[in-house]
MARMARLO-419546 format. One record per residue: residue number from 1; x, y, z of N, C-alpha, C, O in turn. Coordinates in steps of 0.02 Angstrom, whole numbers, padded with zeros to 5 digits. Layout:
REM MARMARLO-419546
{i->NUM	nc1->X	nc2->Y	nc3->Z	cac1->X	cac2->Y	cac3->Z	cc1->X	cc2->Y	cc3->Z	oc1->X	oc2->Y	oc3->Z}
...
This chain:
REM MARMARLO-419546
{i->1	nc1->00554	nc2->-00018	nc3->01970	cac1->00557	cac2->-00060	cac3->01911	cc1->00489	cc2->-00093	cc3->01896	oc1->00469	oc2->-00097	oc3->01838}
{i->2	nc1->00454	nc2->-00115	nc3->01947	cac1->00389	cac2->-00145	cac3->01939	cc1->00340	cc2->-00096	cc3->01908	oc1->00299	oc2->-00115	oc3->01866}
{i->3	nc1->00344	nc2->-00032	nc3->01927	cac1->00300	cac2->00019	cac3->01900	cc1->00310	cc2->00026	cc3->01825	oc1->00261	oc2->00033	oc3->01788}
{i->4	nc1->00373	nc2->00025	nc3->01802	cac1->00387	cac2->00032	cac3->01730	cc1->00356	cc2->-00027	cc3->01692	oc1->00326	oc2->-00016	oc3->01639}
{i->5	nc1->00363	nc2->-00087	nc3->01717	cac1->00334	cac2->-00145	cac3->01683	cc1->00258	cc2->-00140	cc3->01681	oc1->00228	oc2->-00155	oc3->01629}
{i->6	nc1->00226	nc2->-00120	nc3->01735	cac1->00154	cac2->-00113	cac3->01736	cc1->00131	cc2->-00061	cc3->01686	oc1->00082	oc2->-00072	oc3->01650}
{i->7	nc1->00165	nc2->-00006	nc3->01682	cac1->00148	cac2->00047	cac3->01635	cc1->00153	cc2->00021	cc3->01563	oc1->00110	oc2->00037	oc3->01523}
{i->8	nc1->00204	nc2->-00018	nc3->01547	cac1->00212	cac2->-00047	cac3->01481	cc1->00156	cc2->-00096	cc3->01467	oc1->00128	oc2->-00096	oc3->01412}
{i->9	nc1->00138	nc2->-00138	nc3->01516	cac1->00085	cac2->-00187	cac3->01507	cc1->00018	cc2->-00153	cc3->01494	oc1->-00021	oc2->-00178	oc3->01454}
{i->10	nc1->00005	nc2->-00098	nc3->01525	cac1->-00057	cac2->-00062	cac3->01514	cc1->-00060	cc2->-00037	cc3->01442	oc1->-00112	oc2->-00041	oc3->01410}
{i->11	nc1->-00005	nc2->-00011	nc3->01417	cac1->-00004	cac2->00014	cac3->01348	cc1->-00016	cc2->-00043	cc3->01299	oc1->-00051	oc2->-00034	oc3->01250}
{i->12	nc1->00013	nc2->-00102	nc3->01311	cac1->00003	cac2->-00159	cac3->01267	cc1->-00069	cc2->-00183	cc3->01266	oc1->-00092	oc2->-00210	oc3->01215}
{i->13	nc1->-00105	nc2->-00175	nc3->01320	cac1->-00173	cac2->-00199	cac3->01322	cc1->-00218	cc2->-00163	cc3->01272	oc1->-00273	oc2->-00186	oc3->01258}
{i->14	nc1->-00196	nc2->-00107	nc3->01245	cac1->-00236	cac2->-00070	cac3->01197	cc1->-00214	cc2->-00084	cc3->01125	oc1->-00235	oc2->-00049	oc3->01079}
{i->15	nc1->-00172	nc2->-00134	nc3->01115	cac1->-00146	cac2->-00151	cac3->01050	cc1->-00199	cc2->-00184	cc3->01006	oc1->-00240	oc2->-00223	oc3->01031}
{i->16	nc1->-00199	nc2->-00167	nc3->00941	cac1->-00244	cac2->-00198	cac3->00894	cc1->-00205	cc2->-00208	cc3->00828	oc1->-00166	oc2->-00165	oc3->00809}
{i->17	nc1->-00216	nc2->-00264	nc3->00795	cac1->-00185	cac2->-00276	cac3->00730	cc1->-00218	cc2->-00231	cc3->00678	oc1->-00279	oc2->-00231	oc3->00671}
{i->18	nc1->-00178	nc2->-00193	nc3->00642	cac1->-00204	cac2->-00146	cac3->00594	cc1->-00187	cc2->-00165	cc3->00523	oc1->-00228	oc2->-00159	oc3->00478}
{i->19	nc1->-00126	nc2->-00188	nc3->00512	cac1->-00103	cac2->-00197	cac3->00443	cc1->-00055	cc2->-00255	cc3->00437	oc1->-00016	oc2->-00270	oc3->00482}
{i->20	nc1->-00060	nc2->-00289	nc3->00380	cac1->-00013	cac2->-00341	cac3->00361	cc1->00019	cc2->-00317	cc3->00296	oc1->-00016	oc2->-00290	oc3->00253}
{i->21	nc1->00084	nc2->-00327	nc3->00288	cac1->00118	cac2->-00310	cac3->00226	cc1->00149	cc2->-00374	cc3->00198	oc1->00183	oc2->-00411	oc3->00233}
{i->22	nc1->00136	nc2->-00386	nc3->00135	cac1->00161	cac2->-00446	cac3->00101	cc1->00209	cc2->-00426	cc3->00046	oc1->00203	oc2->-00372	oc3->00017}
{i->23	nc1->00258	nc2->-00469	nc3->00032	cac1->00305	cac2->-00455	cac3->-00022	cc1->00275	cc2->-00470	cc3->-00091	oc1->00233	oc2->-00514	oc3->-00098}
{i->24	nc1->00298	nc2->-00432	nc3->-00141	cac1->00275	cac2->-00443	cac3->-00210	cc1->00332	cc2->-00427	cc3->-00257	oc1->00369	oc2->-00378	oc3->-00248}
{i->25	nc1->00340	nc2->-00468	nc3->-00307	cac1->00390	cac2->-00455	cac3->-00359	cc1->00366	cc2->-00403	cc3->-00409	oc1->00407	oc2->-00367	oc3->-00438}
{i->26	nc1->00301	nc2->-00398	nc3->-00420	cac1->00274	cac2->-00354	cac3->-00472	cc1->00207	cc2->-00325	cc3->-00450	oc1->00155	oc2->-00355	oc3->-00459}
{i->27	nc1->00209	nc2->-00266	nc3->-00420	cac1->00148	cac2->-00234	cac3->-00397	cc1->00101	cc2->-00214	cc3->-00454	oc1->00041	oc2->-00211	oc3->-00444}
{i->28	nc1->00129	nc2->-00202	nc3->-00513	cac1->00086	cac2->-00184	cac3->-00570	cc1->00038	cc2->-00240	cc3->-00587	oc1->-00016	oc2->-00227	oc3->-00614}
{i->29	nc1->00056	nc2->-00302	nc3->-00572	cac1->00011	cac2->-00360	cac3->-00582	cc1->-00027	cc2->-00376	cc3->-00517	oc1->-00085	oc2->-00395	oc3->-00520}
{i->30	nc1->00006	nc2->-00368	nc3->-00460	cac1->-00024	cac2->-00387	cac3->-00396	cc1->-00082	cc2->-00341	cc3->-00375	oc1->-00131	oc2->-00365	oc3->-00348}
{i->31	nc1->-00075	nc2->-00277	nc3->-00388	cac1->-00127	cac2->-00229	cac3->-00367	cc1->-00195	cc2->-00245	cc3->-00398	oc1->-00245	oc2->-00248	oc3->-00362}
{i->32	nc1->-00199	nc2->-00256	nc3->-00464	cac1->-00264	cac2->-00274	cac3->-00493	cc1->-00292	cc2->-00339	cc3->-00465	oc1->-00353	oc2->-00346	oc3->-00459}
{i->33	nc1->-00249	nc2->-00387	nc3->-00449	cac1->-00272	cac2->-00450	cac3->-00419	cc1->-00308	cc2->-00437	cc3->-00353	oc1->-00362	oc2->-00463	oc3->-00342}
{i->34	nc1->-00278	nc2->-00396	nc3->-00309	cac1->-00309	cac2->-00382	cac3->-00244	cc1->-00371	cc2->-00338	cc3->-00252	oc1->-00418	oc2->-00344	oc3->-00212}
{i->35	nc1->-00371	nc2->-00295	nc3->-00301	cac1->-00432	cac2->-00256	cac3->-00314	cc1->-00489	cc2->-00302	cc3->-00337	oc1->-00547	oc2->-00292	oc3->-00319}
{i->36	nc1->-00472	nc2->-00353	nc3->-00376	cac1->-00522	cac2->-00401	cac3->-00398	cc1->-00550	cc2->-00440	cc3->-00338	oc1->-00608	oc2->-00461	oc3->-00339}
{i->37	nc1->-00509	nc2->-00450	nc3->-00286	cac1->-00532	cac2->-00483	cac3->-00225	cc1->-00580	cc2->-00438	cc3->-00185	oc1->-00615	oc2->-00462	oc3->-00141}
{i->38	nc1->-00581	nc2->-00373	nc3->-00201	cac1->-00627	cac2->-00327	cac3->-00167	cc1->-00593	cc2->-00277	cc3->-00121	oc1->-00628	oc2->-00238	oc3->-00088}
{i->39	nc1->-00527	nc2->-00276	nc3->-00118	cac1->-00492	cac2->-00227	cac3->-00077	cc1->-00489	cc2->-00161	cc3->-00113	oc1->-00481	oc2->-00159	oc3->-00174}
{i->40	nc1->-00494	nc2->-00106	nc3->-00075	cac1->-00494	cac2->-00038	cac3->-00104	cc1->-00424	cc2->-00008	cc3->-00099	oc1->-00397	oc2->-00002	oc3->-00044}
{i->41	nc1->-00394	nc2->00009	nc3->-00156	cac1->-00328	cac2->00040	cac3->-00157	cc1->-00332	cc2->00110	cc3->-00126	oc1->-00371	oc2->00152	oc3->-00150}
{i->42	nc1->-00292	nc2->00123	nc3->-00073	cac1->-00294	cac2->00189	cac3->-00041	cc1->-00227	cc2->00225	cc3->-00044	oc1->-00224	oc2->00286	oc3->-00035}
{i->43	nc1->-00172	nc2->00188	nc3->-00055	cac1->-00106	cac2->00219	cac3->-00065	cc1->-00075	cc2->00185	cc3->-00125	oc1->-00065	oc2->00124	oc3->-00127}
{i->44	nc1->-00060	nc2->00225	nc3->-00176	cac1->-00032	cac2->00198	cac3->-00238	cc1->00037	cc2->00228	cc3->-00249	oc1->00043	oc2->00282	oc3->-00279}
{i->45	nc1->00088	nc2->00194	nc3->-00226	cac1->00157	cac2->00216	cac3->-00236	cc1->00193	cc2->00163	cc3->-00277	oc1->00251	oc2->00145	oc3->-00263}
{i->46	nc1->00159	nc2->00139	nc3->-00328	cac1->00188	cac2->00087	cac3->-00372	cc1->00247	cc2->00116	cc3->-00409	oc1->00247	oc2->00175	oc3->-00426}
{i->47	nc1->00297	nc2->00076	nc3->-00423	cac1->00298	cac2->00004	cac3->-00417	cc1->00325	cc2->-00022	cc3->-00351	oc1->00337	oc2->-00082	oc3->-00343}
{i->48	nc1->00334	nc2->00022	nc3->-00302	cac1->00367	cac2->00001	cac3->-00239	cc1->00320	cc2->-00018	cc3->-00183	oc1->00337	oc2->-00060	oc3->-00141}
{i->49	nc1->00260	nc2->00013	nc3->-00181	cac1->00216	cac2->00003	cac3->-00123	cc1->00144	cc2->00018	cc3->-00141	oc1->00130	oc2->00061	oc3->-00183}
{i->50	nc1->00099	nc2->-00020	nc3->-00111	cac1->00027	cac2->-00007	cac3->-00119	cc1->-00008	cc2->-00029	cc3->-00055	oc1->00010	oc2->-00079	oc3->-00024}
{i->51	nc1->-00059	nc2->00010	nc3->-00034	cac1->-00097	cac2->-00008	cac3->00026	cc1->-00171	cc2->-00009	cc3->00009	oc1->-00196	oc2->00033	oc3->-00029}
{i->52	nc1->-00206	nc2->-00057	nc3->00038	cac1->-00277	cac2->-00068	cac3->00026	cc1->-00315	cc2->-00063	cc3->00091	oc1->-00289	oc2->-00076	oc3->00145}
{i->53	nc1->-00378	nc2->-00045	nc3->00085	cac1->-00425	cac2->-00046	cac3->00141	cc1->-00470	cc2->-00107	cc3->00130	oc1->-00497	oc2->-00117	oc3->00076}
{i->54	nc1->-00478	nc2->-00146	nc3->00183	cac1->-00523	cac2->-00204	cac3->00178	cc1->-00594	cc2->-00179	cc3->00173	oc1->-00611	oc2->-00127	oc3->00202}
{i->55	nc1->-00638	nc2->-00215	nc3->00136	cac1->-00705	cac2->-00190	cac3->00125	cc1->-00750	cc2->-00187	cc3->00186	oc1->-00802	oc2->-00154	oc3->00185}
{i->56	nc1->-00731	nc2->-00221	nc3->00239	cac1->-00771	cac2->-00220	cac3->00301	cc1->-00725	cc2->-00202	cc3->00359	oc1->-00676	oc2->-00237	oc3->00370}
{i->57	nc1->-00740	nc2->-00150	nc3->00395	cac1->-00697	cac2->-00128	cac3->00450	cc1->-00646	cc2->-00078	cc3->00426	oc1->-00656	oc2->-00046	oc3->00374}
{i->58	nc1->-00592	nc2->-00071	nc3->00464	cac1->-00542	cac2->-00022	cac3->00444	cc1->-00471	cc2->-00051	cc3->00443	oc1->-00422	oc2->-00013	oc3->00447}
{i->59	nc1->-00465	nc2->-00116	nc3->00439	cac1->-00399	cac2->-00148	cac3->00433	cc1->-00371	cc2->-00134	cc3->00363	oc1->-00408	oc2->-00128	oc3->00315}
{i->60	nc1->-00305	nc2->-00129	nc3->00359	cac1->-00272	cac2->-00118	cac3->00295	cc1->-00225	cc2->-00175	cc3->00280	oc1->-00202	oc2->-00212	oc3->00324}
{i->61	nc1->-00210	nc2->-00182	nc3->00216	cac1->-00165	cac2->-00234	cac3->00190	cc1->-00121	cc2->-00199	cc3->00139	oc1->-00146	oc2->-00160	oc3->00099}
{i->62	nc1->-00056	nc2->-00213	nc3->00141	cac1->-00013	cac2->-00180	cac3->00092	cc1->00035	cc2->-00230	cc3->00060	oc1->00046	oc2->-00285	oc3->00084}
{i->63	nc1->00062	nc2->-00208	nc3->00004	cac1->00112	cac2->-00246	cac3->-00033	cc1->00174	cc2->-00202	cc3->-00040	oc1->00169	oc2->-00142	oc3->-00049}
{i->64	nc1->00233	nc2->-00234	nc3->-00034	cac1->00294	cac2->-00196	cac3->-00048	cc1->00336	cc2->-00237	cc3->-00097	oc1->00339	oc2->-00298	oc3->-00094}
{i->65	nc1->00367	nc2->-00200	nc3->-00142	cac1->00407	cac2->-00232	cac3->-00194	cc1->00471	cc2->-00261	cc3->-00164	oc1->00505	oc2->-00229	oc3->-00124}
{i->66	nc1->00487	nc2->-00321	nc3->-00185	cac1->00549	cac2->-00354	cac3->-00166	cc1->00583	cc2->-00379	cc3->-00230	oc1->00550	oc2->-00389	oc3->-00281}
{i->67	nc1->00647	nc2->-00389	nc3->-00227	cac1->00682	cac2->-00417	cac3->-00285	cc1->00684	cc2->-00493	cc3->-00283	oc1->00697	oc2->-00526	oc3->-00333}
{i->68	nc1->00670	nc2->-00520	nc3->-00224	cac1->00670	cac2->-00593	cac3->-00215	cc1->00620	cc2->-00611	cc3->-00161	oc1->00618	oc2->-00579	oc3->-00108}
{i->69	nc1->00579	nc2->-00661	nc3->-00173	cac1->00531	cac2->-00684	cac3->-00123	cc1->00566	cc2->-00723	cc3->-00068	oc1->00616	oc2->-00756	oc3->-00081}
{i->70	nc1->00540	nc2->-00720	nc3->-00007	cac1->00571	cac2->-00758	cac3->00047	cc1->00568	cc2->-00833	cc3->00033	oc1->00523	oc2->-00857	oc3->-00001}
{i->71	nc1->00617	nc2->-00870	nc3->00059	cac1->00618	cac2->-00943	cac3->00053	cc1->00572	cc2->-00974	cc3->00105	oc1->00554	oc2->-00942	oc3->00154}
{i->72	nc1->00553	nc2->-01035	nc3->00093	cac1->00513	cac2->-01071	cac3->00141	cc1->00439	cc2->-01066	cc3->00127	oc1->00418	oc2->-01047	oc3->00073}
{i->73	nc1->00401	nc2->-01084	nc3->00177	cac1->00329	cac2->-01088	cac3->00169	cc1->00296	cc2->-01020	cc3->00160	oc1->00243	oc2->-01016	oc3->00128}
{i->74	nc1->00325	nc2->-00968	nc3->00186	cac1->00297	cac2->-00902	cac3->00177	cc1->00243	cc2->-00885	cc3->00228	oc1->00238	oc2->-00916	oc3->00281}
{i->75	nc1->00204	nc2->-00835	nc3->00211	cac1->00153	cac2->-00810	cac3->00257	cc1->00084	cc2->-00836	cc3->00236	oc1->00072	oc2->-00854	oc3->00179}
{i->76	nc1->00039	nc2->-00836	nc3->00285	cac1->-00031	cac2->-00853	cac3->00274	cc1->-00071	cc2->-00791	cc3->00291	oc1->-00063	oc2->-00762	oc3->00345}
{i->77	nc1->-00113	nc2->-00769	nc3->00245	cac1->-00152	cac2->-00708	cac3->00255	cc1->-00226	cc2->-00728	cc3->00256	oc1->-00251	oc2->-00757	oc3->00207}
{i->78	nc1->-00260	nc2->-00713	nc3->00310	cac1->-00330	cac2->-00731	cac3->00318	cc1->-00374	cc2->-00669	cc3->00309	oc1->-00363	oc2->-00617	oc3->00340}
{i->79	nc1->-00425	nc2->-00676	nc3->00266	cac1->-00475	cac2->-00625	cac3->00257	cc1->-00543	cc2->-00656	cc3->00275	oc1->-00564	oc2->-00706	oc3->00245}
{i->80	nc1->-00577	nc2->-00627	nc3->00324	cac1->-00641	cac2->-00654	cac3->00347	cc1->-00698	cc2->-00628	cc3->00303	oc1->-00701	oc2->-00569	oc3->00287}
{i->81	nc1->-00742	nc2->-00673	nc3->00283	cac1->-00799	cac2->-00658	cac3->00240	cc1->-00861	cc2->-00688	cc3->00269	oc1->-00863	oc2->-00749	oc3->00281}
{i->82	nc1->-00912	nc2->-00648	nc3->00282	cac1->-00974	cac2->-00675	cac3->00311	cc1->-01008	cc2->-00724	cc3->00265	oc1->-01026	oc2->-00779	oc3->00285}
{i->83	nc1->-01018	nc2->-00705	nc3->00202	cac1->-01050	cac2->-00749	cac3->00153	cc1->-00994	cc2->-00781	cc3->00112	oc1->-00986	oc2->-00766	oc3->00053}
{i->84	nc1->-00957	nc2->-00825	nc3->00143	cac1->-00898	cac2->-00855	cac3->00111	cc1->-00915	cc2->-00890	cc3->00046	oc1->-00884	oc2->-00877	oc3->-00006}
{i->85	nc1->-00964	nc2->-00933	nc3->00047	cac1->-00981	cac2->-00971	cac3->-00013	cc1->-01001	cc2->-00926	cc3->-00071	oc1->-00979	oc2->-00936	oc3->-00128}
{i->86	nc1->-01043	nc2->-00877	nc3->-00058	cac1->-01064	cac2->-00830	cac3->-00110	cc1->-01007	cc2->-00788	cc3->-00136	oc1->-01003	oc2->-00775	oc3->-00196}
{i->87	nc1->-00963	nc2->-00767	nc3->-00090	cac1->-00906	cac2->-00725	cac3->-00110	cc1->-00858	cc2->-00765	cc3->-00153	oc1->-00834	oc2->-00739	oc3->-00204}
{i->88	nc1->-00844	nc2->-00827	nc3->-00134	cac1->-00798	cac2->-00869	cac3->-00174	cc1->-00828	cc2->-00880	cc3->-00243	oc1->-00792	oc2->-00877	oc3->-00293}
{i->89	nc1->-00892	nc2->-00894	nc3->-00246	cac1->-00925	cac2->-00904	cac3->-00311	cc1->-00918	cc2->-00842	cc3->-00355	oc1->-00903	oc2->-00848	oc3->-00414}
{i->90	nc1->-00928	nc2->-00782	nc3->-00326	cac1->-00921	cac2->-00721	cac3->-00366	cc1->-00849	cc2->-00710	cc3->-00389	oc1->-00838	oc2->-00685	oc3->-00444}
{i->91	nc1->-00800	nc2->-00729	nc3->-00348	cac1->-00730	cac2->-00722	cac3->-00368	cc1->-00712	cc2->-00772	cc3->-00423	oc1->-00675	oc2->-00755	oc3->-00469}
{i->92	nc1->-00738	nc2->-00832	nc3->-00419	cac1->-00727	cac2->-00882	cac3->-00472	cc1->-00755	cc2->-00857	cc3->-00538	oc1->-00725	oc2->-00867	oc3->-00591}
{i->93	nc1->-00812	nc2->-00823	nc3->-00536	cac1->-00842	cac2->-00796	cac3->-00596	cc1->-00799	cc2->-00740	cc3->-00626	oc1->-00805	oc2->-00724	oc3->-00685}
{i->94	nc1->-00756	nc2->-00709	nc3->-00584	cac1->-00710	cac2->-00657	cac3->-00608	cc1->-00643	cc2->-00686	cc3->-00630	oc1->-00598	oc2->-00650	oc3->-00650}
{i->95	nc1->-00637	nc2->-00753	nc3->-00628	cac1->-00576	cac2->-00786	cac3->-00651	cc1->-00525	cc2->-00802	cc3->-00597	oc1->-00470	oc2->-00825	oc3->-00613}
{i->96	nc1->-00542	nc2->-00790	nc3->-00533	cac1->-00496	cac2->-00807	cac3->-00479	cc1->-00496	cc2->-00883	cc3->-00470	oc1->-00549	oc2->-00915	oc3->-00466}
{i->97	nc1->-00436	nc2->-00912	nc3->-00468	cac1->-00428	cac2->-00985	cac3->-00461	cc1->-00412	cc2->-01002	cc3->-00389	oc1->-00368	oc2->-00972	oc3->-00358}
{i->98	nc1->-00447	nc2->-01051	nc3->-00362	cac1->-00439	cac2->-01073	cac3->-00293	cc1->-00405	cc2->-01141	cc3->-00290	oc1->-00415	oc2->-01183	oc3->-00334}
{i->99	nc1->-00364	nc2->-01151	nc3->-00238	cac1->-00336	cac2->-01218	cac3->-00226	cc1->-00392	cc2->-01265	cc3->-00204	oc1->-00394	oc2->-01322	oc3->-00225}
{i->100	nc1->-00437	nc2->-01239	nc3->-00163	cac1->-00498	cac2->-01275	cac3->-00146	cc1->-00551	cc2->-01225	cc3->-00125	oc1->-00537	oc2->-01172	oc3->-00097}
{i->101	nc1->-00612	nc2->-01242	nc3->-00140	cac1->-00669	cac2->-01200	cac3->-00122	cc1->-00686	cc2->-01207	cc3->-00049	oc1->-00650	oc2->-01241	oc3->-00012}
{i->102	nc1->-00739	nc2->-01174	nc3->-00027	cac1->-00757	cac2->-01175	cac3->00044	cc1->-00768	cc2->-01245	cc3->00070	oc1->-00805	oc2->-01285	oc3->00041}
{i->103	nc1->-00735	nc2->-01259	nc3->00126	cac1->-00747	cac2->-01323	cac3->00159	cc1->-00738	cc2->-01314	cc3->00234	oc1->-00698	oc2->-01273	oc3->00257}
{i->104	nc1->-00775	nc2->-01353	nc3->00272	cac1->-00773	cac2->-01350	cac3->00344	cc1->-00709	cc2->-01383	cc3->00370	oc1->-00691	oc2->-01438	oc3->00348}
{i->105	nc1->-00675	nc2->-01348	nc3->00416	cac1->-00614	cac2->-01374	cac3->00445	cc1->-00627	cc2->-01399	cc3->00516	oc1->-00677	oc2->-01380	oc3->00547}
{i->106	nc1->-00584	nc2->-01443	nc3->00541	cac1->-00596	cac2->-01470	cac3->00608	cc1->-00584	cc2->-01419	cc3->00663	oc1->-00600	oc2->-01432	oc3->00721}
{i->107	nc1->-00556	nc2->-01361	nc3->00648	cac1->-00548	cac2->-01307	cac3->00697	cc1->-00607	cc2->-01259	cc3->00696	oc1->-00604	oc2->-01204	oc3->00723}
{i->108	nc1->-00662	nc2->-01281	nc3->00663	cac1->-00727	cac2->-01248	cac3->00663	cc1->-00730	cc2->-01184	cc3->00620	oc1->-00773	oc2->-01141	oc3->00631}
{i->109	nc1->-00685	nc2->-01179	nc3->00572	cac1->-00687	cac2->-01125	cac3->00524	cc1->-00705	cc2->-01154	cc3->00456	oc1->-00689	oc2->-01212	oc3->00442}
{i->110	nc1->-00738	nc2->-01116	nc3->00415	cac1->-00750	cac2->-01135	cac3->00346	cc1->-00701	cc2->-01095	cc3->00303	oc1->-00699	oc2->-01034	oc3->00308}
{i->111	nc1->-00662	nc2->-01129	nc3->00262	cac1->-00608	cac2->-01096	cac3->00226	cc1->-00606	cc2->-01114	cc3->00152	oc1->-00624	oc2->-01169	oc3->00132}
{i->112	nc1->-00584	nc2->-01065	nc3->00113	cac1->-00566	cac2->-01075	cac3->00042	cc1->-00495	cc2->-01048	cc3->00035	oc1->-00478	oc2->-00997	oc3->00064}
{i->113	nc1->-00454	nc2->-01084	nc3->-00003	cac1->-00383	cac2->-01064	cac3->-00009	cc1->-00363	cc2->-01051	cc3->-00081	oc1->-00386	oc2->-01083	oc3->-00128}
{i->114	nc1->-00319	nc2->-01001	nc3->-00087	cac1->-00291	cac2->-00983	cac3->-00152	cc1->-00223	cc2->-00951	cc3->-00139	oc1->-00206	oc2->-00934	oc3->-00083}
{i->115	nc1->-00185	nc2->-00943	nc3->-00192	cac1->-00121	cac2->-00907	cac3->-00187	cc1->-00126	cc2->-00844	cc3->-00229	oc1->-00159	oc2->-00843	oc3->-00281}
{i->116	nc1->-00091	nc2->-00792	nc3->-00206	cac1->-00088	cac2->-00732	cac3->-00248	cc1->-00035	cc2->-00743	cc3->-00301	oc1->-00006	oc2->-00797	oc3->-00306}
{i->117	nc1->-00022	nc2->-00692	nc3->-00342	cac1->00024	cac2->-00700	cac3->-00398	cc1->00096	cc2->-00712	cc3->-00376	oc1->00137	oc2->-00735	oc3->-00416}
{i->118	nc1->00113	nc2->-00696	nc3->-00313	cac1->00180	cac2->-00707	cac3->-00287	cc1->00185	cc2->-00770	cc3->-00245	oc1->00237	oc2->-00784	oc3->-00216}
{i->119	nc1->00132	nc2->-00809	nc3->-00242	cac1->00132	cac2->-00872	cac3->-00205	cc1->00116	cc2->-00865	cc3->-00132	oc1->00120	oc2->-00914	oc3->-00095}
{i->120	nc1->00096	nc2->-00805	nc3->-00109	cac1->00075	cac2->-00797	cac3->-00039	cc1->00009	cc2->-00834	cc3->-00030	oc1->-00036	oc2->-00829	oc3->-00071}
{i->121	nc1->00003	nc2->-00871	nc3->00025	cac1->-00057	cac2->-00910	cac3->00039	cc1->-00112	cc2->-00865	cc3->00066	oc1->-00103	oc2->-00832	oc3->00116}
{i->122	nc1->-00169	nc2->-00864	nc3->00031	cac1->-00227	cac2->-00826	cac3->00053	cc1->-00281	cc2->-00874	cc3->00075	oc1->-00295	oc2->-00924	oc3->00041}
{i->123	nc1->-00312	nc2->-00859	nc3->00131	cac1->-00367	cac2->-00899	cac3->00156	cc1->-00426	cc2->-00853	cc3->00166	oc1->-00424	oc2->-00807	oc3->00206}
{i->124	nc1->-00479	nc2->-00866	nc3->00129	cac1->-00542	cac2->-00831	cac3->00140	cc1->-00582	cc2->-00877	cc3->00185	oc1->-00588	oc2->-00937	oc3->00171}
{i->125	nc1->-00609	nc2->-00850	nc3->00239	cac1->-00640	cac2->-00894	cac3->00288	cc1->-00698	cc2->-00861	cc3->00322	oc1->-00707	oc2->-00800	oc3->00319}
{i->126	nc1->-00738	nc2->-00903	nc3->00356	cac1->-00788	cac2->-00879	cac3->00403	cc1->-00783	cc2->-00922	cc3->00465	oc1->-00785	oc2->-00983	oc3->00461}
{i->127	nc1->-00778	nc2->-00889	nc3->00522	cac1->-00772	cac2->-00926	cac3->00585	cc1->-00827	cc2->-00907	cc3->00634	oc1->-00839	oc2->-00944	oc3->00682}
{i->128	nc1->-00859	nc2->-00850	nc3->00624	cac1->-00911	cac2->-00829	cac3->00670	cc1->-00883	cc2->-00823	cc3->00741	oc1->-00828	oc2->-00797	oc3->00751}
{i->129	nc1->-00921	nc2->-00846	nc3->00788	cac1->-00902	cac2->-00842	cac3->00859	cc1->-00839	cc2->-00882	cc3->00874	oc1->-00803	oc2->-00867	oc3->00921}
{i->130	nc1->-00825	nc2->-00933	nc3->00833	cac1->-00767	cac2->-00976	cac3->00846	cc1->-00700	cc2->-00942	cc3->00830	oc1->-00647	oc2->-00968	oc3->00849}
{i->131	nc1->-00701	nc2->-00884	nc3->00797	cac1->-00638	cac2->-00850	cac3->00783	cc1->-00603	cc2->-00831	cc3->00848	oc1->-00543	oc2->-00844	oc3->00856}
{i->132	nc1->-00639	nc2->-00800	nc3->00893	cac1->-00609	cac2->-00779	cac3->00957	cc1->-00629	cc2->-00822	cc3->01016	oc1->-00597	oc2->-00820	oc3->01069}
{i->133	nc1->-00680	nc2->-00862	nc3->01007	cac1->-00706	cac2->-00902	cac3->01063	cc1->-00717	cc2->-00975	cc3->01044	oc1->-00773	oc2->-00999	oc3->01049}
{i->134	nc1->-00665	nc2->-01010	nc3->01022	cac1->-00674	cac2->-01081	cac3->01007	cc1->-00686	cc2->-01119	cc3->01072	oc1->-00669	oc2->-01095	oc3->01126}
{i->135	nc1->-00716	nc2->-01178	nc3->01068	cac1->-00730	cac2->-01218	cac3->01129	cc1->-00667	cc2->-01232	cc3->01169	oc1->-00672	oc2->-01243	oc3->01230}
{i->136	nc1->-00609	nc2->-01233	nc3->01139	cac1->-00546	cac2->-01248	cac3->01174	cc1->-00508	cc2->-01185	cc3->01195	oc1->-00449	oc2->-01189	oc3->01213}
{i->137	nc1->-00540	nc2->-01127	nc3->01193	cac1->-00507	cac2->-01065	cac3->01213	cc1->-00482	cc2->-01070	cc3->01285	oc1->-00515	oc2->-01098	oc3->01328}
{i->138	nc1->-00424	nc2->-01041	nc3->01297	cac1->-00394	cac2->-01039	cac3->01363	cc1->-00431	cc2->-00987	cc3->01404	oc1->-00445	oc2->-00932	oc3->01380}
{i->139	nc1->-00448	nc2->-01005	nc3->01465	cac1->-00484	cac2->-00957	cac3->01507	cc1->-00436	cc2->-00904	cc3->01532	oc1->-00375	oc2->-00914	oc3->01533}
{i->140	nc1->-00463	nc2->-00847	nc3->01554	cac1->-00421	cac2->-00792	cac3->01578	cc1->-00393	cc2->-00805	cc3->01647	oc1->-00349	oc2->-00768	oc3->01669}
{i->141	nc1->-00416	nc2->-00856	nc3->01682	cac1->-00394	cac2->-00869	cac3->01751	cc1->-00323	cc2->-00892	cc3->01755	oc1->-00298	oc2->-00905	oc3->01809}
């Protein structure tokens, strides 16, 4: 039994987050919004599904059509941007409205917040080394 658990643990150690899928009531409106943010549409199965490639790296983000949005606070989707201030400025010039522009947070990230057309919370941020290695990170010991 111990061998089976160890074998499973080894497989999990190679896990990486690849994709987030968010709900949308209207992909015909949501897809252009995300393209305006800079995501590249790579799967277009509208009106039911769309998948995007993030402009840096190989992570993907997708939308799926729902008839009703989930209740409650919903999901928070973080997109990391190296030149956060410049990127937010360029998006504002394209008509994207932010809840607040870039500001330093006490968890050592700089964040700008907005909502997509379905009310999903989007956070554009830059954390640098603090993303994976904040001063309060738990040691491996």
